[in-house]
C-alpha positions in Angstrom: -5.2 -213.2 -24.0 -1.6 -213.1 -24.6 -2.1 -210.4 -27.0 -4.1 -208.4 -25.0 -1.6 -208.7 -22.0 1.2 -207.5 -24.2 -0.9 -204.6 -25.5 -1.6 -203.5 -21.9 2.0 -204.0 -20.8 3.4 -202.0 -23.8 0.7 -199.2 -23.3 1.4 -198.8 -19.5 5.1 -198.7 -20.4 4.7 -196.2 -23.3 2.5 -194.0 -20.8 5.4 -194.1 -17.8 8.0 -193.5 -20.5 6.1 -190.3 -21.8 5.6 -189.2 -18.2 9.4 -189.4 -17.4 10.1 -187.7 -20.8 8.1 -184.8 -20.3 9.7 -181.3 -20.2 8.7 -178.6 -17.5 8.7 -174.9 -18.6 10.9 -172.7 -16.7 12.5 -169.4 -16.9 16.2 -168.4 -16.5 17.6 -164.8 -15.6 21.0 -163.3 -14.9 21.5 -162.8 -11.2 24.2 -161.5 -8.7 26.1 -164.0 -6.5 26.1 -163.0 -2.7 29.5 -161.4 -3.2 28.0 -159.4 -6.2 29.8 -161.5 -8.9 28.0 -162.8 -11.9 25.2 -165.7 -11.6 21.8 -167.1 -12.9 18.8 -168.1 -11.6 16.3 -170.8 -13.0 12.7 -170.5 -11.6 10.4 -173.5 -12.4 6.4 -172.9 -11.3 5.2 -176.0 -9.7 1.2 -175.9 -8.5 1.2 -172.8 -6.6 5.1 -173.1 -5.2 8.2 -172.8 -7.4 11.7 -174.5 -7.5 14.5 -171.8 -7.7 18.2 -172.6 -8.4 20.6 -170.2 -8.0 24.0 -170.7 -9.5 26.7 -168.3 -8.5 29.0 -168.2 -11.6 28.4 -166.6 -15.0 25.8 -167.9 -17.3 28.4 -169.2 -19.9 28.5 -173.1 -19.6 30.1 -174.4 -22.6 29.5 -178.0 -21.8 27.4 -180.3 -19.8 27.7 -179.4 -15.9 26.3 -180.9 -12.7 26.0 -178.8 -9.5 25.2 -180.6 -6.3 23.3 -179.1 -3.3 23.6 -178.3 -0.6 27.1 -176.3 -1.3 29.2 -177.0 1.8 31.5 -174.2 0.8 28.7 -172.0 -0.3 30.5 -170.8 -3.5 28.4 -172.8 -6.2 24.8 -172.0 -5.4 21.5 -173.0 -3.8 18.5 -174.9 -4.5 15.2 -174.3 -2.7 11.3 -174.7 -2.8 9.4 -171.6 -2.5 6.0 -172.0 -1.1 3.0 -169.7 -1.6 3.1 -168.7 1.9 5.9 -169.0 4.5 9.7 -169.9 4.6 11.8 -171.2 1.6 13.0 -174.9 2.0 16.6 -175.8 1.1 16.7 -178.7 -1.2 19.4 -181.3 -1.7 20.3 -183.2 -4.7 21.7 -182.3 -8.2 20.9 -179.9 -11.2 22.4 -180.7 -14.4 22.5 -178.2 -17.4 23.5 -179.6 -21.0 24.9 -176.0 -21.7 24.0 -172.4 -20.6 24.6 -169.5 -23.3 22.5 -166.1 -22.7 19.7 -165.9 -25.1 19.6 -169.5 -26.2 17.0 -171.9 -24.5 18.6 -173.9 -21.6 17.9 -177.7 -21.1 18.5 -179.6 -17.9 17.6 -182.0 -15.5 17.0 -181.8 -11.8 16.9 -184.5 -9.0 15.8 -182.6 -5.5 14.8 -183.6 -2.2 13.2 -181.7 0.6 14.2 -182.4 4.4 10.6 -183.9 4.6 11.2 -186.5 1.8 9.3 -184.7 -0.9 11.0 -185.4 -4.4 11.3 -183.3 -7.3 12.5 -184.7 -10.4 12.2 -183.0 -13.8 13.6 -182.5 -17.1 13.2 -178.6 -17.9 13.7 -176.1 -20.7 14.3 -172.6 -19.7 13.8 -169.4 -21.6 15.7 -166.1 -20.8 13.8 -163.4 -19.2 14.4 -159.9 -19.3 15.8 -159.2 -15.5 19.4 -157.5 -16.0 20.6 -157.0 -12.4 23.7 -154.4 -11.5 25.8 -156.7 -9.7 29.1 -155.0 -8.1 
C-alpha cells in the first residue's frame, strides 16, 4: 500500500511539474514605439484570444531582463489580452526575457493578471516573424 501511495504521489508530482515546464509557442516581430522609436512585440495565441506584449526599446537585450506592467511613465511598454471580440484588456505583472536578438529564438516567462483576476503564467519560446515596420 505504501508503495502504491508513493508511486501515486510521484506520478502526480511529475504531471504537475511537466505542466509547469510546458513552453507556449509565440511570435516576435519588430515594432515601433508610440514616439516612432525601435520596439518589438510578442504575440502568444491562447484559445481564441491572444496575449500581446509590446516592449518600446530596440530588440537587442544582451542579458536577462524583466519588464513590469503597468508602466507608470509610459516609456517601457504595455501588456494586454486581445479577445476575439471587443476591447483589449490591459494586464499587470511581469514579462521576463532571457535575451533578445533579432533572428534568434527568444525565450521568456510571463506572469500577468487581468483586472477581473484571470491569471496568465506561461513560459514561452518566440520565433521571429517577417514584419518590418518603418518607424520615424
